[in-house]
The first five atom37 places (N, CA, C, CB, O) and aatype in JSON, in Angstrom:
{
  "aatype": [12, 16, 16, 6, 8, 6, 0, 14, 8, 16, 16, 1, 12, 10, 13, 10, 7, 6, 0, 15, 10, 0, 3, 7, 13, 1, 10, 9, 7, 13, 6, 16, 9, 0, 3, 14, 16, 14, 6, 0, 0, 3, 5, 19, 13, 1, 3, 10, 15, 1, 2, 1, 6, 11, 0, 13, 19, 9, 19, 3, 3, 1, 9, 9, 1, 0, 3, 4, 14, 2, 10, 1, 5, 19, 1, 1, 6, 7, 7, 1, 9, 19, 19, 9, 15, 19, 14, 14, 10, 2, 0, 14, 16, 19, 10, 0, 15, 6, 19, 0, 3, 1, 10, 16, 0, 10, 13, 7, 0, 7, 16, 15, 7, 8, 14, 7, 7, 14, 16],
  "atom_mask": [
    [1, 1, 1, 1, 1],
    [1, 1, 1, 1, 1],
    [1, 1, 1, 1, 1],
    [1, 1, 1, 1, 1],
    [1, 1, 1, 1, 1],
    [1, 1, 1, 1, 1],
    [1, 1, 1, 1, 1],
    [1, 1, 1, 1, 1],
    [1, 1, 1, 1, 1],
    [1, 1, 1, 1, 1],
    [1, 1, 1, 1, 1],
    [1, 1, 1, 1, 1],
    [1, 1, 1, 1, 1],
    [1, 1, 1, 1, 1],
    [1, 1, 1, 1, 1],
    [1, 1, 1, 1, 1],
    [1, 1, 1, 0, 1],
    [1, 1, 1, 1, 1],
    [1, 1, 1, 1, 1],
    [1, 1, 1, 1, 1],
    [1, 1, 1, 1, 1],
    [1, 1, 1, 1, 1],
    [1, 1, 1, 1, 1],
    [1, 1, 1, 0, 1],
    [1, 1, 1, 1, 1],
    [1, 1, 1, 1, 1],
    [1, 1, 1, 1, 1],
    [1, 1, 1, 1, 1],
    [1, 1, 1, 0, 1],
    [1, 1, 1, 1, 1],
    [1, 1, 1, 1, 1],
    [1, 1, 1, 1, 1],
    [1, 1, 1, 1, 1],
    [1, 1, 1, 1, 1],
    [1, 1, 1, 1, 1],
    [1, 1, 1, 1, 1],
    [1, 1, 1, 1, 1],
    [1, 1, 1, 1, 1],
    [1, 1, 1, 1, 1],
    [1, 1, 1, 1, 1],
    [1, 1, 1, 1, 1],
    [1, 1, 1, 1, 1],
    [1, 1, 1, 1, 1],
    [1, 1, 1, 1, 1],
    [1, 1, 1, 1, 1],
    [1, 1, 1, 1, 1],
    [1, 1, 1, 1, 1],
    [1, 1, 1, 1, 1],
    [1, 1, 1, 1, 1],
    [1, 1, 1, 1, 1],
    [1, 1, 1, 1, 1],
    [1, 1, 1, 1, 1],
    [1, 1, 1, 1, 1],
    [1, 1, 1, 1, 1],
    [1, 1, 1, 1, 1],
    [1, 1, 1, 1, 1],
    [1, 1, 1, 1, 1],
    [1, 1, 1, 1, 1],
    [1, 1, 1, 1, 1],
    [1, 1, 1, 1, 1],
    [1, 1, 1, 1, 1],
    [1, 1, 1, 1, 1],
    [1, 1, 1, 1, 1],
    [1, 1, 1, 1, 1],
    [1, 1, 1, 1, 1],
    [1, 1, 1, 1, 1],
    [1, 1, 1, 1, 1],
    [1, 1, 1, 1, 1],
    [1, 1, 1, 1, 1],
    [1, 1, 1, 1, 1],
    [1, 1, 1, 1, 1],
    [1, 1, 1, 1, 1],
    [1, 1, 1, 1, 1],
    [1, 1, 1, 1, 1],
    [1, 1, 1, 1, 1],
    [1, 1, 1, 1, 1],
    [1, 1, 1, 1, 1],
    [1, 1, 1, 0, 1],
    [1, 1, 1, 0, 1],
    [1, 1, 1, 1, 1],
    [1, 1, 1, 1, 1],
    [1, 1, 1, 1, 1],
    [1, 1, 1, 1, 1],
    [1, 1, 1, 1, 1],
    [1, 1, 1, 1, 1],
    [1, 1, 1, 1, 1],
    [1, 1, 1, 1, 1],
    [1, 1, 1, 1, 1],
    [1, 1, 1, 1, 1],
    [1, 1, 1, 1, 1],
    [1, 1, 1, 1, 1],
    [1, 1, 1, 1, 1],
    [1, 1, 1, 1, 1],
    [1, 1, 1, 1, 1],
    [1, 1, 1, 1, 1],
    [1, 1, 1, 1, 1],
    [1, 1, 1, 1, 1],
    [1, 1, 1, 1, 1],
    [1, 1, 1, 1, 1],
    [1, 1, 1, 1, 1],
    [1, 1, 1, 1, 1],
    [1, 1, 1, 1, 1],
    [1, 1, 1, 1, 1],
    [1, 1, 1, 1, 1],
    [1, 1, 1, 1, 1],
    [1, 1, 1, 1, 1],
    [1, 1, 1, 1, 1],
    [1, 1, 1, 0, 1],
    [1, 1, 1, 1, 1],
    [1, 1, 1, 0, 1],
    [1, 1, 1, 1, 1],
    [1, 1, 1, 1, 1],
    [1, 1, 1, 0, 1],
    [1, 1, 1, 1, 1],
    [1, 1, 1, 1, 1],
    [1, 1, 1, 0, 1],
    [1, 1, 1, 0, 1],
    [1, 1, 1, 1, 1],
    [1, 1, 1, 1, 1]
  ],
  "atom_positions": [
    [[17.02, -17.3, 15.55], [17.37, -18.53, 15.14], [16.4, -19.52, 15.01], [18.23, -18.95, 15.86], [15.68, -19.52, 16.01]],
    [[16.17, -20.14, 14.42], [14.88, -21.28, 13.87], [15.49, -22.7, 13.91], [14.31, -20.99, 12.07], [16.51, -23.11, 13.36]],
    [[14.51, -23.43, 14.78], [15.39, -24.93, 15.09], [14.67, -25.8, 13.31], [14.57, -26.08, 17.3], [13.86, -25.19, 12.61]],
    [[15.09, -26.95, 13.02], [14.66, -27.65, 11.92], [12.81, -27.97, 12.46], [15.83, -29.21, 11.67], [12.19, -28.52, 11.55]],
    [[12.3, -27.81, 13.2], [10.83, -27.79, 13.48], [10.29, -26.44, 13.65], [10.5, -28.58, 14.71], [9.13, -26.39, 14.07]],
    [[10.82, -25.43, 13.43], [9.56, -24.36, 13.2], [9.44, -23.46, 12.05], [9.51, -23.4, 14.28], [8.96, -24.23, 11.21]],
    [[9.47, -23.13, 11.88], [8.9, -22.86, 10.6], [9.34, -21.62, 9.89], [7.52, -22.83, 10.73], [8.27, -21.25, 9.4]],
    [[10.43, -20.54, 9.46], [10.72, -19.41, 8.87], [9.63, -18.08, 9.4], [10.67, -19.76, 7.29], [8.49, -18.08, 8.93]],
    [[9.95, -17.24, 10.16], [8.88, -16.09, 9.78], [9.17, -15.18, 8.84], [8.55, -15.28, 10.83], [9.18, -13.96, 9.01]],
    [[9.4, -15.8, 7.83], [9.2, -14.82, 6.41], [8.11, -13.44, 6.65], [8.41, -15.93, 5.02], [7.15, -13.33, 7.41]],
    [[8.66, -12.54, 5.71], [7.75, -10.79, 5.82], [7.84, -11.15, 3.85], [9.17, -8.56, 6.85], [8.75, -11.06, 3.03]],
    [[6.58, -11.51, 3.77], [6.0, -11.25, 2.14], [6.36, -9.79, 1.56], [4.17, -11.35, 2.08], [6.73, -8.85, 2.26]],
    [[6.25, -9.77, 0.54], [6.76, -8.22, -0.45], [5.49, -8.1, -1.55], [8.65, -8.47, -1.6], [5.75, -8.61, -2.64]],
    [[4.72, -7.74, -1.47], [3.87, -7.34, -2.48], [3.4, -6.0, -2.87], [2.94, -7.93, -2.28], [3.08, -4.96, -2.28]],
    [[3.46, -6.31, -3.81], [3.43, -4.84, -4.47], [1.67, -5.08, -5.6], [5.42, -4.55, -5.75], [1.56, -5.89, -6.52]],
    [[0.67, -4.21, -5.16], [-0.4, -3.92, -6.16], [-1.01, -2.67, -6.98], [-1.27, -4.28, -5.6], [-1.77, -1.88, -6.42]],
    [[-0.8, -2.6, -7.75], [-0.84, -1.72, -8.84], [-0.97, -1.61, -10.05], [0.0, 0.0, 0.0], [-1.64, -2.53, -10.53]],
    [[-0.48, -0.63, -11.0], [-0.05, -0.67, -12.17], [0.88, -1.21, -12.73], [0.05, 0.08, -12.41], [2.05, -0.98, -12.43]],
    [[0.47, -2.11, -13.75], [1.47, -2.96, -14.31], [2.4, -2.36, -14.61], [1.18, -3.64, -15.27], [3.47, -2.67, -14.09]],
    [[2.36, -1.49, -15.37], [3.88, -0.3, -15.18], [4.76, -0.37, -14.36], [3.69, 1.05, -14.83], [5.95, -0.51, -14.65]],
    [[4.28, -0.28, -13.16], [4.94, -0.45, -12.01], [5.13, -1.56, -11.29], [4.54, 0.2, -11.35], [5.67, -1.58, -10.18]],
    [[4.57, -2.83, -12.06], [4.43, -4.16, -11.21], [5.72, -4.9, -11.59], [2.99, -5.14, -11.58], [6.24, -5.73, -10.85]],
    [[6.31, -4.45, -13.08], [7.16, -5.51, -13.31], [8.48, -4.41, -12.82], [7.09, -6.28, -15.07], [9.17, -5.31, -13.3]],
    [[9.09, -3.77, -12.53], [10.25, -3.42, -11.4], [9.96, -3.99, -10.51], [0.0, 0.0, 0.0], [10.78, -4.87, -10.27]],
    [[8.84, -3.94, -9.56], [8.82, -4.72, -8.19], [8.96, -6.14, -8.0], [7.67, -4.52, -7.59], [9.37, -6.64, -6.96]],
    [[8.53, -6.96, -9.34], [8.77, -8.01, -9.83], [10.11, -8.08, -9.45], [8.44, -8.14, -11.13], [10.5, -8.68, -8.45]],
    [[10.97, -7.35, -10.4], [12.19, -7.46, -10.48], [13.02, -7.81, -9.25], [12.53, -6.42, -11.0], [13.89, -8.59, -8.88]],
    [[12.24, -6.77, -8.81], [13.36, -7.03, -7.32], [12.76, -7.51, -6.1], [14.09, -5.61, -6.74], [12.96, -7.12, -4.95]],
    [[11.99, -8.43, -6.55], [11.59, -9.66, -5.54], [10.69, -9.32, -4.96], [0.0, 0.0, 0.0], [10.73, -9.46, -3.74]],
    [[9.31, -8.64, -5.69], [7.95, -9.07, -4.52], [7.5, -9.98, -5.75], [6.5, -7.52, -3.79], [7.82, -10.28, -6.9]],
    [[6.37, -10.27, -4.6], [4.66, -10.74, -5.34], [4.37, -9.62, -6.09], [3.17, -10.98, -4.15], [4.93, -8.66, -5.56]],
    [[3.71, -9.24, -7.17], [2.94, -8.82, -7.7], [1.32, -8.9, -8.21], [3.53, -8.81, -8.16], [0.67, -9.91, -7.94]],
    [[0.95, -8.22, -8.68], [-1.17, -8.07, -8.61], [-0.85, -7.22, -9.33], [-2.45, -7.57, -7.09], [-0.22, -6.32, -8.76]],
    [[-1.1, -7.0, -11.06], [-1.12, -6.04, -11.89], [-2.34, -5.4, -12.4], [-0.48, -6.42, -12.76], [-2.94, -5.87, -13.36]],
    [[-2.7, -4.42, -11.83], [-3.72, -3.93, -12.13], [-5.04, -4.6, -11.42], [-3.68, -3.95, -13.43], [-6.11, -4.6, -12.02]],
    [[-4.91, -5.05, -10.35], [-5.97, -5.03, -9.42], [-7.04, -4.75, -9.09], [-5.84, -4.8, -8.92], [-6.98, -3.61, -8.62]],
    [[-8.31, -5.25, -9.03], [-9.71, -4.24, -8.93], [-9.4, -3.98, -7.17], [-11.69, -5.26, -9.44], [-8.56, -4.48, -6.42]],
    [[-10.58, -2.88, -6.92], [-10.22, -2.44, -5.37], [-10.92, -4.55, -4.62], [-11.73, -0.27, -4.64], [-10.57, -5.19, -3.62]],
    [[-11.75, -4.81, -5.53], [-12.44, -5.97, -4.13], [-10.59, -7.07, -4.17], [-14.76, -7.53, -5.0], [-9.94, -7.53, -3.24]],
    [[-10.36, -7.09, -5.51], [-9.08, -7.95, -5.41], [-8.09, -7.56, -4.18], [-8.25, -7.79, -6.79], [-7.17, -8.18, -3.64]],
    [[-8.45, -6.76, -4.05], [-6.94, -6.29, -3.64], [-7.79, -5.74, -2.32], [-5.85, -4.96, -4.85], [-7.1, -4.96, -1.66]],
    [[-8.81, -5.9, -1.9], [-8.72, -5.82, -0.24], [-9.11, -7.97, -0.44], [-10.54, -4.25, 0.92], [-8.98, -8.54, 0.64]],
    [[-9.35, -8.55, -1.15], [-8.93, -10.05, -0.71], [-7.79, -10.0, -0.15], [-8.8, -11.09, -1.76], [-7.72, -10.17, 1.07]],
    [[-7.08, -9.85, -0.64], [-5.69, -10.14, -0.81], [-5.33, -8.78, 1.1], [-4.89, -9.47, -3.1], [-4.97, -7.8, 0.45]],
    [[-5.29, -8.54, 1.82], [-5.5, -7.85, 2.44], [-6.03, -8.81, 3.65], [-6.15, -6.89, 1.82], [-5.21, -9.19, 4.48]],
    [[-7.27, -9.15, 3.73], [-8.4, -10.06, 3.75], [-7.64, -11.05, 4.66], [-8.98, -10.65, 2.22], [-7.61, -11.17, 5.88]],
    [[-6.86, -11.91, 3.35], [-6.15, -12.95, 3.91], [-5.58, -13.0, 4.21], [-5.9, -13.58, 3.73], [-5.44, -14.02, 4.89]],
    [[-3.88, -11.57, 4.16], [-3.1, -11.81, 4.91], [-3.44, -11.31, 6.55], [-2.03, -11.32, 4.26], [-2.59, -11.43, 7.43]],
    [[-4.55, -10.86, 6.76], [-5.13, -10.34, 8.15], [-5.42, -11.86, 8.93], [-6.77, -9.24, 7.91], [-4.94, -12.24, 10.0]],
    [[-6.34, -12.58, 8.02], [-7.06, -13.81, 8.83], [-5.64, -15.13, 8.75], [-8.91, -14.43, 7.78], [-6.0, -16.18, 9.29]],
    [[-4.26, -15.18, 8.19], [-3.23, -15.82, 7.87], [-2.56, -15.62, 9.22], [-2.53, -15.35, 6.58], [-1.8, -16.34, 9.87]],
    [[-3.1, -14.34, 9.47], [-1.55, -13.62, 10.81], [-0.48, -13.37, 9.9], [-0.67, -15.02, 12.29], [0.6, -13.54, 10.46]],
    [[-0.34, -12.95, 8.44], [1.08, -13.01, 7.95], [1.65, -11.56, 8.44], [1.18, -13.26, 6.18], [1.23, -10.56, 9.03]],
    [[2.71, -11.98, 7.9], [3.94, -10.84, 8.19], [3.85, -10.32, 6.52], [5.89, -11.67, 8.83], [3.86, -11.09, 5.56]],
    [[3.76, -8.64, 6.43], [3.78, -8.15, 5.19], [4.27, -6.7, 5.04], [2.51, -8.3, 4.69], [3.92, -5.8, 5.81]],
    [[4.97, -6.56, 4.2], [5.34, -5.3, 3.38], [4.43, -5.16, 2.03], [6.97, -5.39, 2.95], [4.31, -6.17, 1.33]],
    [[4.0, -4.37, 1.76], [2.66, -3.84, 1.19], [2.65, -2.71, 0.47], [1.74, -3.6, 2.14], [1.83, -1.87, 0.86]],
    [[3.5, -2.34, -0.75], [3.1, -1.48, -1.77], [2.09, -0.67, -2.23], [3.16, -1.92, -2.42], [2.57, -0.33, -3.31]],
    [[1.33, -0.28, -2.17], [0.31, -0.2, -3.61], [0.07, 1.01, -4.07], [-1.14, -0.74, -3.48], [0.25, 1.98, -3.33]],
    [[-0.51, 1.18, -5.75], [-0.55, 2.46, -5.52], [-1.61, 3.55, -5.68], [0.27, 2.74, -6.06], [-2.72, 3.08, -5.45]],
    [[-1.64, 4.42, -5.89], [-2.82, 5.53, -5.42], [-3.72, 5.78, -5.26], [-3.04, 6.15, -5.66], [-4.28, 6.51, -4.45]],
    [[-4.27, 4.58, -6.8], [-5.43, 4.08, -7.01], [-6.44, 3.29, -5.64], [-5.05, 3.17, -8.11], [-7.5, 3.47, -5.06]],
    [[-5.3, 2.36, -5.64], [-5.81, 1.36, -4.8], [-5.94, 2.01, -3.2], [-4.78, 0.03, -4.91], [-6.84, 1.63, -2.45]],
    [[-5.27, 2.68, -2.94], [-5.17, 3.64, -1.27], [-5.92, 4.11, -1.0], [-4.39, 4.68, -0.92], [-6.11, 4.34, 0.2]],
    [[-7.29, 4.77, -2.53], [-7.87, 6.05, -2.27], [-9.46, 4.34, -2.57], [-7.37, 8.04, -3.71], [-10.6, 4.78, -2.63]],
    [[-9.39, 3.46, -2.65], [-10.04, 2.71, -3.41], [-10.51, 2.19, -2.33], [-9.45, 1.95, -4.41], [-9.75, 1.6, -1.57]],
    [[-12.02, 2.32, -2.03], [-13.19, 1.72, -0.78], [-12.56, 0.37, -0.26], [-14.98, 1.29, -1.49], [-13.45, -0.47, -0.4]],
    [[-11.28, -0.31, 0.36], [-11.0, -1.15, 0.99], [-11.16, -1.4, 2.26], [-10.24, -1.24, 0.78], [-10.46, -1.0, 3.18]],
    [[-12.09, -2.08, 2.3], [-12.63, -1.86, 4.59], [-11.14, -2.79, 4.91], [-15.04, -3.35, 5.61], [-10.73, -2.53, 6.04]],
    [[-10.38, -3.64, 4.28], [-10.03, -4.54, 5.05], [-8.27, -3.85, 4.62], [-10.69, -6.3, 4.65], [-7.19, -4.31, 5.01]],
    [[-8.44, -2.98, 3.98], [-7.36, -2.53, 3.49], [-7.45, -0.85, 4.74], [-7.52, -2.42, 1.45], [-6.49, -0.08, 4.85]],
    [[-8.07, -0.76, 5.08], [-8.49, 0.45, 6.12], [-8.43, -0.18, 7.28], [-9.97, 1.15, 5.98], [-7.9, 0.45, 8.19]],
    [[-8.97, -1.65, 7.59], [-8.36, -1.94, 8.95], [-6.92, -2.19, 9.4], [-8.91, -2.95, 9.32], [-6.25, -1.69, 10.3]],
    [[-6.61, -3.26, 8.34], [-4.51, -2.71, 8.43], [-4.36, -1.9, 8.42], [-3.36, -2.85, 7.55], [-3.17, -1.89, 8.73]],
    [[-4.73, -0.6, 8.24], [-3.82, 0.6, 8.23], [-4.15, 0.82, 9.3], [-3.88, 1.74, 7.29], [-3.13, 0.65, 9.97]],
    [[-5.22, 1.18, 10.16], [-5.4, 1.36, 11.38], [-4.67, 0.64, 12.44], [-6.53, 1.23, 11.49], [-4.25, 1.18, 13.47]],
    [[-4.54, -0.6, 12.15], [-3.84, -1.71, 13.28], [-2.3, -1.11, 13.13], [-3.97, -3.74, 12.77], [-1.63, -0.37, 13.85]],
    [[-2.1, -1.63, 12.14], [-0.25, -1.22, 12.09], [-0.08, -2.4, 12.83], [0.0, 0.0, 0.0], [-0.93, -2.99, 13.5]],
    [[1.48, -2.76, 12.61], [2.35, -3.82, 13.16], [2.41, -4.72, 11.88], [0.0, 0.0, 0.0], [2.74, -4.43, 10.73]],
    [[1.93, -6.04, 12.48], [2.2, -7.21, 11.13], [1.84, -6.75, 10.08], [1.47, -8.58, 11.11], [1.31, -7.76, 9.61]],
    [[1.72, -6.01, 9.36], [1.22, -5.84, 8.2], [1.49, -3.63, 7.7], [-0.67, -6.6, 8.48], [0.79, -2.85, 8.35]],
    [[2.27, -3.16, 6.85], [3.46, -2.25, 7.1], [2.65, -1.65, 5.37], [5.56, -3.14, 7.32], [3.07, -2.22, 4.37]],
    [[1.75, -0.75, 5.21], [1.82, -0.55, 4.25], [1.96, 0.96, 3.66], [1.0, -1.21, 3.97], [1.85, 1.91, 4.43]],
    [[2.29, 1.21, 1.88], [2.85, 1.77, 2.04], [2.32, 2.47, 0.64], [3.98, 1.3, 2.48], [2.04, 1.63, -0.21]],
    [[2.13, 3.79, 0.25], [1.44, 3.87, -1.4], [2.45, 4.76, -1.85], [-0.33, 4.58, -1.68], [3.47, 5.2, -1.33]],
    [[1.87, 4.92, -3.0], [3.56, 5.21, -3.99], [2.53, 6.13, -5.38], [4.78, 2.92, -4.89], [1.34, 5.98, -5.64]],
    [[3.37, 6.89, -5.92], [2.56, 7.89, -7.11], [2.03, 7.26, -8.63], [3.72, 9.16, -7.58], [2.92, 6.48, -8.96]],
    [[1.44, 7.25, -9.22], [1.58, 6.48, -10.27], [3.18, 7.7, -11.08], [-0.32, 6.3, -11.25], [3.67, 8.71, -10.57]],
    [[3.52, 7.08, -12.31], [4.46, 7.02, -13.16], [4.16, 8.16, -13.74], [4.58, 5.9, -13.94], [5.24, 8.67, -14.01]],
    [[3.31, 8.85, -14.1], [2.76, 10.03, -15.22], [1.89, 10.96, -15.08], [2.2, 9.59, -16.23], [1.16, 11.42, -15.95]],
    [[2.05, 11.55, -12.89], [0.8, 11.92, -12.63], [1.85, 13.36, -11.56], [-0.49, 10.42, -11.78], [2.83, 13.23, -10.83]],
    [[1.4, 14.04, -11.79], [1.5, 14.74, -10.28], [1.55, 14.26, -8.94], [0.57, 15.43, -10.11], [0.58, 13.59, -8.59]],
    [[2.4, 14.43, -8.16], [2.3, 13.66, -7.1], [1.48, 14.12, -6.47], [3.26, 13.44, -6.45], [1.17, 15.28, -6.77]],
    [[0.67, 13.37, -5.19], [-0.61, 13.46, -4.98], [-0.75, 12.49, -3.71], [-1.45, 13.11, -6.28], [-1.29, 11.4, -3.87]],
    [[-0.08, 13.02, -2.0], [-0.03, 12.3, -1.25], [-1.08, 11.82, -0.5], [0.67, 12.63, -0.78], [-2.0, 12.54, -0.11]],
    [[-0.99, 10.67, -0.28], [-2.34, 9.77, -0.03], [-1.91, 9.4, 1.34], [-2.68, 8.32, -1.15], [-1.09, 8.51, 1.58]],
    [[-2.49, 10.12, 2.2], [-2.15, 9.21, 3.76], [-2.83, 10.59, 5.04], [0.33, 8.81, 4.05], [-3.07, 11.77, 4.76]],
    [[-2.96, 10.02, 6.19], [-4.18, 11.22, 6.87], [-2.98, 12.06, 7.7], [-5.76, 10.39, 8.24], [-3.22, 13.08, 8.34]],
    [[-1.91, 11.57, 7.59], [-0.76, 13.45, 7.6], [-1.34, 14.0, 6.93], [0.93, 13.77, 6.96], [-2.13, 14.83, 7.37]],
    [[-1.2, 13.78, 5.58], [-1.3, 14.6, 4.38], [-3.08, 15.3, 4.25], [-0.81, 13.45, 2.97], [-3.56, 16.36, 3.84]],
    [[-3.55, 14.22, 4.77], [-5.08, 15.32, 4.94], [-5.23, 16.39, 5.94], [-6.4, 14.48, 5.37], [-5.82, 17.46, 5.74]],
    [[-4.64, 16.02, 7.04], [-4.35, 17.41, 8.24], [-3.47, 17.91, 7.48], [-3.69, 17.19, 9.96], [-4.07, 17.85, 6.4]],
    [[-2.46, 18.37, 7.27], [-1.83, 18.91, 6.86], [-2.61, 19.98, 5.4], [-0.84, 17.91, 6.78], [-2.35, 21.18, 5.46]],
    [[-3.49, 19.5, 4.25], [-4.07, 19.78, 4.0], [-5.39, 20.76, 4.82], [-3.97, 18.93, 3.53], [-5.36, 21.95, 4.49]],
    [[-6.02, 20.55, 5.4], [-6.8, 20.78, 6.11], [-6.99, 21.9, 6.58], [-6.74, 20.18, 6.74], [-8.01, 22.59, 6.56]],
    [[-5.0, 22.26, 7.45], [-4.46, 22.94, 8.26], [-4.6, 23.78, 7.31], [-3.32, 22.64, 8.93], [-5.62, 24.44, 7.11]],
    [[-3.25, 23.84, 6.42], [-2.52, 25.13, 5.77], [-2.96, 25.27, 4.25], [-0.78, 24.99, 5.83], [-2.46, 26.12, 3.52]],
    [[-3.91, 24.39, 3.85], [-4.24, 24.91, 2.38], [-3.73, 23.44, 1.55], [0.0, 0.0, 0.0], [-3.06, 22.61, 2.16]],
    [[-4.02, 23.29, 0.54], [-3.55, 22.96, -0.66], [-2.38, 22.28, -1.24], [-3.56, 23.82, -1.07], [-2.23, 21.11, -1.57]],
    [[-1.61, 23.23, -1.27], [-0.17, 23.2, -1.86], [0.92, 23.0, -0.61], [0.0, 0.0, 0.0], [1.97, 23.55, -0.95]],
    [[1.01, 22.54, 0.41], [1.18, 21.94, 1.61], [1.74, 20.43, 1.31], [-0.19, 21.99, 2.42], [2.84, 19.92, 1.55]],
    [[0.64, 19.96, 0.74], [1.11, 18.09, 0.76], [0.66, 18.05, -0.97], [-0.27, 16.59, 2.22], [-0.49, 17.62, -0.86]],
    [[0.77, 18.14, -1.69], [0.9, 18.04, -2.72], [-0.29, 17.84, -3.52], [0.0, 0.0, 0.0], [-0.24, 17.56, -4.71]],
    [[-1.3, 17.97, -2.89], [-2.63, 17.73, -3.02], [-3.25, 19.14, -4.15], [-3.31, 17.66, -1.3], [-3.14, 20.35, -3.96]],
    [[-3.85, 18.44, -5.24], [-3.69, 19.51, -6.48], [-4.43, 21.22, -6.1], [-4.66, 18.69, -8.01], [-4.84, 21.56, -5.0]],
    [[-4.42, 21.57, -6.62], [-5.05, 23.18, -6.39], [-4.34, 23.99, -5.31], [0.0, 0.0, 0.0], [-4.69, 24.95, -4.62]],
    [[-3.23, 23.28, -5.39], [-2.33, 24.43, -4.25], [-1.02, 25.31, -5.44], [0.0, 0.0, 0.0], [-1.06, 24.97, -6.62]],
    [[-0.28, 26.05, -5.13], [1.22, 26.02, -5.76], [1.98, 25.35, -5.5], [1.9, 26.89, -5.69], [2.1, 24.66, -4.48]],
    [[2.89, 25.49, -6.74], [3.75, 24.37, -6.3], [4.94, 25.41, -6.59], [3.67, 22.73, -7.19], [6.11, 25.07, -6.4]]
  ]
}
């Protein structure tokens, strides 16, 4: 419970990714950034970290796989900023996570949704 002198501790909900997905997330109350460049996405994560904000961020596969140093840092730290990824609407599901990568390394491409394995 907050007093009138304290600012409420809110968690921002953001979506960064395909415009076709952004519309749906916007409708359910997310802040959206449609089709961001990797640099723009990385700036979002830098700002969230610098401002010590709490956030729940959904990114598409393109962003999770991009070269975004601040996104990698946020994912390593965990805690205040939770990041998950969603696959594109019109492509096969390819899981992008450390767990999926480890499963692929151990058991082959077909086990975690990576292309090239049995369906």
